[in-house]
C-alpha positions in Angstrom: -0.1 0.0 0.1 1.3 3.5 -0.8 0.7 6.5 1.4 1.8 10.0 0.0 2.3 12.8 2.3 -0.1 15.6 1.9 2.5 18.3 2.2 4.8 16.6 -0.4 5.7 18.9 -3.2 5.8 22.6 -4.0 5.5 25.0 -1.1 4.0 28.4 -1.6 7.2 30.3 -2.3 8.4 27.7 -4.9 5.0 27.5 -6.5 4.9 31.5 -6.6 8.4 31.6 -8.2 7.5 29.0 -10.9 4.3 30.9 -11.8 6.1 34.1 -12.0 8.5 32.4 -14.5 5.7 30.9 -16.7 3.8 34.1 -16.8 6.9 36.2 -17.8 7.9 33.5 -20.5 4.7 34.6 -22.4 5.7 38.3 -22.4 9.5 38.2 -22.8 11.4 36.6 -25.7 14.5 35.9 -23.5 14.6 35.8 -19.8 17.5 35.2 -17.3 17.2 33.6 -13.8 20.1 34.6 -11.6 21.1 31.3 -10.0 18.6 28.4 -10.2 15.2 29.6 -9.5 14.5 26.5 -7.3 16.5 23.4 -6.4 15.2 21.0 -9.1 17.1 20.4 -12.2 14.0 18.9 -14.0 12.0 22.1 -13.5 14.9 24.2 -14.5 15.3 22.2 -17.8 11.5 22.7 -18.4 11.9 26.4 -17.9 14.9 26.5 -20.4 12.4 25.3 -23.0 10.3 28.3 -22.2 13.3 30.6 -23.0 14.2 31.1 -19.1 18.1 30.7 -19.0 19.9 30.1 -15.8 22.8 32.3 -15.3 25.3 31.4 -12.6 27.2 34.8 -12.9 26.3 38.3 -13.5 28.6 38.6 -16.5 26.3 36.1 -18.3 23.5 38.5 -18.2 23.5 41.5 -20.7 22.5 45.0 -19.8 18.8 45.8 -20.2 17.8 42.2 -19.9 14.8 40.7 -18.1 16.2 39.1 -14.8 14.3 36.9 -12.3 15.5 36.9 -8.7 15.6 33.2 -7.5 13.2 32.1 -4.9 16.1 31.7 -2.3 16.8 35.4 -2.7 20.0 37.3 -3.4 22.2 39.8 -1.4 21.3 43.4 -1.7 24.3 44.3 -3.9 22.9 42.0 -6.7 19.8 44.2 -6.9 22.0 47.3 -7.1 24.3 45.8 -9.9 21.1 44.9 -12.1 19.8 48.4 -11.6 23.1 49.8 -12.7 22.9 47.4 -15.8 19.4 48.8 -16.3 17.9 45.2 -16.1 14.1 44.7 -15.7 14.0 42.8 -12.3 11.2 40.4 -11.4 11.6 39.4 -7.8 10.6 35.8 -7.1 12.2 35.7 -3.7 9.9 33.6 -1.3 8.0 36.3 0.8 9.1 34.5 3.9 12.7 34.6 2.9 12.4 38.4 2.0 11.0 38.9 5.5 14.3 37.6 6.9 16.2 40.1 4.7 14.3 42.9 6.2 14.9 41.7 9.7 18.6 41.4 9.2 18.8 44.7 7.5 17.0 46.6 10.4 19.0 44.8 13.1 22.4 45.4 11.4 21.4 49.0 11.2 21.0 48.9 14.9 24.5 47.9 15.3 23.7 44.3 16.3 25.7 41.2 15.2 23.8 38.8 13.0 23.8 35.1 13.6 22.2 32.9 11.1 21.3 29.2 11.8 21.6 27.2 8.7 23.6 25.5 6.1 26.7 27.6 5.2 27.0 28.1 1.4 23.3 27.4 0.7 21.8 30.1 -1.6 19.2 31.2 0.9 22.0 31.8 3.6 24.2 33.7 0.9 21.3 35.8 0.3 20.3 36.5 3.9 24.1 37.3 4.8 24.1 39.8 1.9 21.9 42.2 3.8 24.4 42.9 6.4 28.1 42.6 7.0 30.2 40.0 9.0 27.2 37.7 9.5 28.0 34.5 11.3 26.7 31.3 10.0 26.2 28.2 12.2 24.9 24.9 11.2 24.5 23.5 14.6 25.0 23.8 18.3 28.8 22.8 18.1 29.4 25.5 15.6 27.8 28.0 17.9 30.0 26.9 20.8 33.1 27.0 18.8 32.4 30.8 18.0 32.1 31.5 21.7 35.3 29.7 22.5 37.2 31.5 19.8 36.0 34.8 21.0 34.1 35.7 17.7 30.9 35.7 19.9 30.8 36.9 23.5 28.0 36.8 26.2 27.5 40.6 26.4 27.5 41.1 22.4 24.2 42.4 21.0 23.2 39.5 18.8 20.3 39.0 16.6 19.4 35.5 15.6 17.5 34.3 12.5 17.2 30.8 11.0 17.1 29.3 7.5 13.4 28.8 6.5 14.1 25.0 6.0 16.1 24.5 9.2 15.5 21.4 11.2 13.2 22.5 14.1 15.2 20.4 16.7 18.5 22.2 15.7 16.9 25.5 16.1 15.2 24.7 19.6 18.4 23.4 20.9 20.5 26.3 19.7 18.1 28.8 21.0 18.0 27.3 24.3 21.8 27.5 24.7 22.0 31.2 23.3 19.3 32.4 25.9 21.3 31.1 28.6 24.7 32.2 27.2 23.9 35.6 26.1 22.7 38.9 28.1 21.7 40.9 24.9 20.1 38.6 22.3 17.0 38.9 20.0 15.4 35.8 18.6 13.5 35.7 15.3 12.0 32.4 14.6 12.0 32.4 10.9 11.5 28.8 10.0 8.6 28.4 7.4 5.4 26.9 8.9 5.3 24.7 5.8 8.7 23.4 6.7 7.4 22.3 10.2 4.3 20.9 8.9 6.3 18.8 6.1 8.8 17.6 8.7 6.2 16.6 11.2 4.2 14.7 8.7 7.4 13.0 7.5 8.1 11.7 11.1 4.5 10.3 11.3 4.7 8.6 8.0 8.2 7.2 8.5 7.3 5.9 11.9 4.5 3.7 10.4 5.9 2.7 7.0 8.0 -0.2 6.1 9.8 1.7 3.5 10.1 5.5 3.0 10.8 7.2 -0.3 12.2 10.8 -0.1 11.9 12.6 -3.5 13.9 15.7 -4.3 17.0 17.4 -5.6 20.2 16.4 -4.1 21.1 20.1 -3.7 17.7 20.8 -1.8 18.4 21.6 1.8 14.8 20.8 3.0 14.7 17.5 1.1 17.9 16.4 2.9 16.3 17.2 6.3 13.2 15.0 5.2 15.7 12.2 4.5 17.6 12.6 7.8 14.2 12.6 9.8 13.0 9.5 7.8 16.3 7.6 8.5 15.9 8.0 12.2 12.4 6.4 12.2 12.3 3.9 9.4 15.0 1.4 8.5 14.6 1.4 4.7 14.7 4.9 3.2 15.4 5.6 -0.4 16.4 9.2 -1.5 15.7 9.8 -5.2 15.5 12.7 -7.6 13.0 11.0 -10.0 11.5 7.6 -10.7 14.5 6.6 -12.9 16.7 6.1 -9.8 14.1 3.4 -8.4 15.6 0.0 -9.1 13.2 -2.9 -9.9 14.8 -4.9 -7.1 13.9 -2.1 -4.5 10.3 -2.0 -5.7 9.9 -5.8 -5.5 11.4 -6.0 -1.9 8.3 -4.3 -0.6 5.7 -6.7 -1.9 2.4 -6.1 0.2 4.0 -3.6 2.6 3.3 0.0 3.6 5.4 2.3 1.4 5.5 6.1 2.5 6.4 8.8 0.1 7.4 12.4 0.8 8.9 15.0 -1.2 10.9 18.4 -0.8 9.4 21.8 -1.4 11.0 22.2 -4.9 9.6 18.7 -6.2 6.9 19.1 -8.9 3.7 17.0 -8.7 4.5 15.1 -11.8 7.8 13.6 -10.5 5.9 12.4 -7.2 3.2 10.9 -9.4 5.8 9.1 -11.7 7.4 7.6 -8.5 4.2 6.4 -7.1 3.1 4.9 -10.3 6.4 2.9 -10.8 6.0 1.6 -7.1 2.5 0.7 -7.9 3.4 -1.1 -11.2 6.0 -3.2 -9.3 4.2 -3.7 -6.0 1.3 -6.1 -6.3 -1.0 -7.3 -3.4 -3.7 -9.9 -3.9 -3.5 -9.4 -7.7 -4.7 -5.9 -7.5 -2.7 -3.2 -9.4 -1.8 -0.5 -6.9 -1.0 2.0 -9.7 -4.8 1.9 -10.6 -5.6 2.1 -6.8 -3.3 5.0 -6.4 -4.9 6.7 -9.5 -8.3 6.3 -8.1 -7.1 7.7 -4.6 -5.6 10.6 -6.4 -8.9 11.4 -8.1 -11.1 11.3 -5.0 -12.8 14.7 -4.8 -13.7 16.3 -1.5 -15.5 19.6 -0.7 -13.2 22.6 -0.5 -10.6 20.8 -2.6 -8.7 22.8 -5.4 -9.1 21.2 -8.8 -8.0 21.6 -12.3 -10.0 20.4 -15.3 -10.7 21.2 -18.9 -13.8 23.0 -20.2 -16.1 20.7 -22.2 -18.9 22.9 -23.0 -20.7 26.2 -22.1 -24.5 26.4 -21.6 -26.8 29.4 -20.6 -26.7 28.2 -17.0 -23.3 26.4 -16.5 -19.8 25.5 -17.6 -19.2 21.7 -17.8 -15.6 20.7 -16.7 -13.8 17.3 -17.2 -11.9 16.6 -13.9 -10.8 13.1 -15.1 -13.3 11.5 -12.7 -16.5 9.5 -13.3 -18.6 12.2 -12.0 -19.8 15.2 -14.0 -18.3 18.6 -12.7 -19.9 21.9 -13.6 -19.6 25.5 -12.6 -22.7 27.5 -12.3 -22.6 30.9 -14.1 -23.0 32.8 -10.9 -19.9 31.0 -9.5 -17.7 32.3 -12.3 -16.9 35.7 -11.2 -17.9 38.6 -8.8 -17.7 41.1 -11.6 -21.1 42.1 -12.7 -19.7 43.0 -16.2 -18.0 39.5 -16.7 -18.9 37.9 -20.0 -18.2 34.2 -20.1 -17.6 34.1 -24.0 -14.8 36.6 -23.5 -12.8 34.7 -20.9 -13.8 30.9 -21.2 -13.8 28.6 -24.3 -14.0 24.8 -24.7 -10.7 23.2 -24.3 -9.4 25.8 -21.8 -7.9 24.5 -18.7 -9.7 26.0 -15.6 -8.9 26.1 -11.9 -11.9 25.8 -9.4 -12.8 24.8 -5.9 -15.2 22.1 -5.0 -18.3 23.4 -3.2 -20.4 20.4 -3.3 -20.1 16.6 -4.0 -23.3 14.7 -4.7 -22.2 11.0 -5.0 -25.8 9.9 -5.3 -26.4 11.7 -8.6 -22.7 11.6 -9.7 -22.4 15.4 -9.7 -19.6 17.8 -8.6 -20.4 21.6 -8.2 -17.5 23.9 -8.6 -16.8 27.6 -8.1 -14.1 29.6 -10.0 -14.7 32.9 -8.3 -13.9 31.2 -4.8 -10.6 29.9 -6.3 -9.9 33.5 -7.4 -10.8 34.7 -4.0 -8.6 32.2 -2.3 -5.6 33.3 -4.7 -6.5 36.7 -4.0 -6.1 36.2 -0.2 -2.8 34.6 -0.9 -1.8 37.7 -2.8 -3.1 40.1 -0.2 -1.2 38.0 2.6 1.9 38.1 0.6 1.6 41.7 0.0 1.4 42.5 3.7 4.2 40.0 4.6 6.5 41.5 1.9 5.3 45.1 2.4 4.5 45.6 -1.3 2.1 47.9 -2.8 -1.2 46.6 -4.0 -3.3 48.2 -6.7 -7.1 48.2 -6.5 -10.2 50.0 -7.8 -12.2 52.2 -5.3 -15.7 50.7 -5.4 -17.7 52.6 -2.8 -17.6 55.3 -0.1 -19.0 54.8 3.4 -19.2 56.8 6.6 -15.9 55.6 7.9 -13.7 55.6 4.7 -13.8 53.9 1.4 -13.7 50.3 0.0 -11.4 48.9 -2.6 -11.3 45.7 -4.4 -7.9 44.0 -5.1 -7.4 40.6 -6.5 -11.0 39.8 -5.8 -10.7 41.0 -2.1 -12.5 43.8 -0.5 -10.2 46.3 1.3 -11.4 48.9 3.8 -9.3 52.0 3.8 -10.3 54.3 6.7 -10.9 58.0 6.1 -7.7 59.0 7.8 -5.7 56.8 5.5 -7.3 57.9 2.2 -4.9 60.8 1.8 -7.8 63.2 1.1 -7.9 66.3 3.3 -10.7 66.5 5.9 -12.4 69.3 4.1 -12.7 67.4 0.9 -14.9 64.6 -0.3 -13.7 61.1 -0.5 -16.2 60.4 -3.4 -13.5 61.8 -5.8 -11.8 58.6 -5.4 -14.7 56.4 -6.3 -14.1 54.3 -9.6 -10.4 55.3 -9.7 -7.4 53.0 -9.4 -5.4 53.7 -6.3 -2.1 52.2 -4.8 -2.1 51.3 -1.2 -0.2 49.0 1.4 -2.2 46.2 3.4 -1.9 47.1 7.1 -4.2 44.6 8.8 -5.6 41.1 7.9 -8.2 39.1 9.8 -9.1 36.1 7.5 -11.6 34.7 10.0 -13.7 37.9 9.9 -12.7 38.5 6.1 -11.4 41.9 7.2 -8.7 43.6 5.3 -7.4 47.0 5.9 -5.4 49.3 3.8 -3.7 52.7 3.6 -3.2 55.0 0.5 -1.6 57.6 2.8 1.2 55.2 3.8 2.1 54.9 0.1 1.9 58.8 -0.5 4.1 59.3 2.6 6.7 56.8 1.4 6.7 58.3 -2.1 6.9 61.7 -0.5 9.8 60.6 1.7 11.7 59.2 -1.1 11.1 62.2 -3.3 12.4 64.4 -0.4 15.5 62.4 0.0 16.3 62.7 -3.6 15.7 66.5 -3.4 17.9 67.0 -0.5 20.8 65.1 -2.1 20.7 67.4 -5.2 19.4 70.8 -4.0 21.6 73.8 -4.5 21.1 77.5 -4.4 20.0 78.5 -7.9 18.2 75.2 -8.7 14.9 75.7 -10.3 11.7 73.5 -9.7 8.1 73.3 -10.6 6.0 73.2 -7.5 2.4 73.4 -6.2 1.4 76.0 -3.7 0.3 74.1 -0.5 -0.7 77.0 1.8 -0.6 80.8 2.3 0.3 83.0 5.3 0.4 86.8 5.8 4.2 86.7 5.3 4.5 84.3 2.3 3.6 81.2 0.3 4.7 77.5 0.9 5.4 75.5 -2.1 5.9 71.7 -2.4 8.8 71.2 -4.9 8.7 67.4 -4.9 8.2 66.0 -1.3 9.8 69.1 0.3 8.2 72.5 1.2 10.0 75.7 0.6 8.7 79.2 1.4 8.3 82.2 -0.9 8.5 85.4 1.3 5.9 88.0 0.3 8.7 90.2 -0.9 9.7 87.5 -3.4 6.3 87.2 -4.9 6.0 90.4 -6.9 8.2 93.3 -7.9 5.3 95.6 -6.9 4.0 96.0 -3.4 1.3 93.6 -2.3 -0.6 93.3 0.9 -1.2 89.5 0.8 0.3 86.6 -1.3 -3.2 85.8 -2.5 -2.9 88.8 -4.8 -0.3 86.7 -6.8 -0.9 83.0 -6.1 -3.6 80.6 -4.9 -3.4 77.3 -3.2 -3.0 74.4 -5.9 -1.5 76.7 -8.3 1.6 75.1 -10.2 4.4 77.7 -10.1 8.1 77.8 -11.2 10.4 78.7 -8.3 14.2 78.9 -7.8 16.2 78.4 -4.5 17.6 81.7 -3.1 18.9 80.3 0.3 19.3 76.8 2.1 19.5 75.6 5.7 20.1 71.8 5.3 20.6 71.3 9.1 17.2 72.7 9.9 15.5 71.5 6.7 14.6 75.1 5.6 14.4 76.4 2.0 13.8 80.0 0.7 12.4 80.3 -2.7 12.2 83.0 -5.3 9.3 83.4 -7.6 9.8 86.9 -9.2 12.2 86.8 -12.2 14.9 89.2 -13.2 13.5 89.6 -16.6 10.2 90.9 -15.0 12.0 93.5 -13.1 10.3 96.8 -13.8 13.5 98.6 -13.5 15.1 96.3 -16.1 12.0 97.0 -18.3 12.2 100.7 -18.0 16.2 101.0 -18.6 15.8 98.7 -21.7 13.1 101.1 -23.1 14.0 104.5 -22.0 17.2 106.8 -21.5 18.0 110.4 -20.2 16.4 112.7 -22.8 13.7 110.4 -23.9 10.0 111.5 -23.6 7.4 109.3 -22.1 3.8 109.3 -21.4 3.2 109.1 -17.7 0.3 108.7 -15.3 0.0 110.9 -12.4 -0.2 108.9 -9.2 -0.1 111.2 -6.3 0.9 114.7 -5.1 3.5 115.8 -2.6 4.3 119.4 -1.3 7.4 119.2 -3.5 5.8 117.9 -6.7 4.0 115.0 -8.3 4.9 111.2 -8.7 4.1 109.7 -12.0 4.0 106.1 -13.2 6.4 105.5 -16.3 6.1 101.7 -16.6 4.2 99.5 -14.1 6.4 99.3 -11.0 8.7 102.3 -11.9 7.7 105.8 -10.7 9.2 109.2 -11.5 9.3 112.5 -9.6 8.1 115.6 -11.5 9.4 118.3 -9.2 7.1 121.2 -8.7 9.6 123.5 -10.6 9.4 121.2 -13.6 5.7 121.0 -13.9 5.0 124.3 -15.6 6.9 127.0 -17.4 5.6 129.6 -14.8 5.8 129.5 -10.9 3.1 127.5 -9.2 2.3 126.9 -5.5 1.0 123.4 -5.8 1.1 120.5 -8.2 -2.6 120.0 -8.4 -3.0 123.5 -9.9 -2.1 122.3 -13.3 -2.2 118.3 -12.9 -4.9 115.8 -11.5 -4.5 112.2 -10.4 -4.9 109.7 -13.0 -4.1 112.2 -15.9 -1.7 111.1 -18.4 0.8 113.7 -19.7 4.0 113.7 -21.6 7.1 114.3 -19.7 10.8 114.3 -20.5 13.3 112.1 -18.7 15.9 114.4 -17.3 17.8 112.1 -14.9 18.1 108.3 -14.0 19.9 107.2 -10.8 20.6 103.5 -11.3 22.0 103.1 -7.8 19.0 104.5 -5.9 16.4 103.3 -8.8 15.1 106.9 -9.0 13.9 108.8 -12.0 13.4 112.7 -12.4 10.9 113.8 -14.9 10.2 117.4 -16.4 7.1 118.7 -18.2 8.6 122.1 -18.4 11.4 120.9 -20.4 9.2 119.8 -23.0 7.3 123.1 -23.0 10.7 125.0 -23.2 11.7 122.7 -26.1 8.4 123.5 -27.9 8.9 127.3 -27.5 12.4 127.1 -28.7 11.2 125.2 -31.8 8.5 127.7 -32.3 11.0 130.5 -32.2 13.1 128.9 -34.9 10.2 128.5 -37.1 
């Protein structure tokens, strides 16, 4: 009898990486994977047939290429190098490994020594160690003790401990127990993947009750080696193979009528597991029954809640019929295809298509299996949402409604609530402006039991603003010009956002003329061109200029007029000593009382009135003091002289 472990085969991270690669192969002509995407030579060979080439050095990858980061992850400097090479990076790092990278980076920045428990030289360990400097890698308790004896580690040293995701749980527990007693300043981060614990636990149970144990997986796979080691301690006959070709006929015949347990590493595809089980079935007979047929039948046993893959046979007005390779008839009611009210079956599904669904009801009496595609989409959506929260990645969704507390978005088929305070919309503005728009947000809270997901648009905006601000502060200099947005106005000036950083235009820098309030020149929301006139990087203060030298009224005046020229001027106001008149907007000239008429007058308003336009001669320009002297009398004298000549 053959018993296959439920946890055998691809884990979430491996499956995710393979799906990334398969989807990418349909979009790109040539793809490179830096290092083996997973530890399985058969899958790597299959992906090569899809134009996905494994590169073992950066030099093998041309600039501007499409590059997949392997599931085991890579050091930070690899990302930097690919960015410099202008490569398109598709990050297939397992979310649980990426979480370790973030922990290591943050702990190292706190000046703590990083201790990694795992297999030295393993790709995952190399990747983790690349997010800090001088990490210590120990495979077991003896290696840890040796580091203390050699003085590399000490009891008072600030140490942060992480573990390889596939580490043997027993090794971790023993090591942590020792470290807690030994160290006075230690932080423990249990980063062993739950799937690893479950796989190892099931392997223990299966090995303990089996006469023979077969462990399937690549010889370079760390987690498969752990399964083999566990199985060896509980079962006397254990066979470690990469595929069915390594099983000998003699081995298969030895276990006639006995219980055979099969488990497989996280990088082992389902088709290899099936080949191994089929071979054992063909060779192992009991009471004249073919165990391959029995296994095949057991593999096809359908249960409620199970994910299945089938082929679309036909489409009717009420349902889609699907072939699952079983005796029962399987179908998907149309209302179980999608939550989208605009969904059209004919645009998405055709006979012959492969389709994934989840079993919602099995009626053995009638021989019917009812399926749901929209529920599998929701399940995948939850995986996507959970991975996004775990990996702190941005999610894109569509805002579908507004309610009293905030707005609701849909992302990957999952409803996400975004509180009003996290929408990024000011309190005095309506959130309805976001409805039916696509928005980017982070997932901040998940409660799967209550089907509650909370997101934040504001967090994305703040992060983008912070990144933009850092970029501005790196490059900003006096004289730099920016296009910014007026954010607020005060009595003394206007505050302008120049890309994540606010600067202030003093009221005196807004206009060449005199103004009482900034609102006379700009309004909140205006796009304005400004330039930096002063900087205080220590206190993060920027002074901006708005008025341009080419708009300087004095420059305009001097480019147009010289001493001796005649100008049409407008009388502005009277003084005891004369009258002021506007020559060009922003430049006034003085007509002294002695220069108003060709005869003596007591007051300027005897011959002039405010607002009146008159001709005057420019008799003096003082560039230093920006003052102009005008004369009406000079023109009258010139006119009289001309008349006398005539």
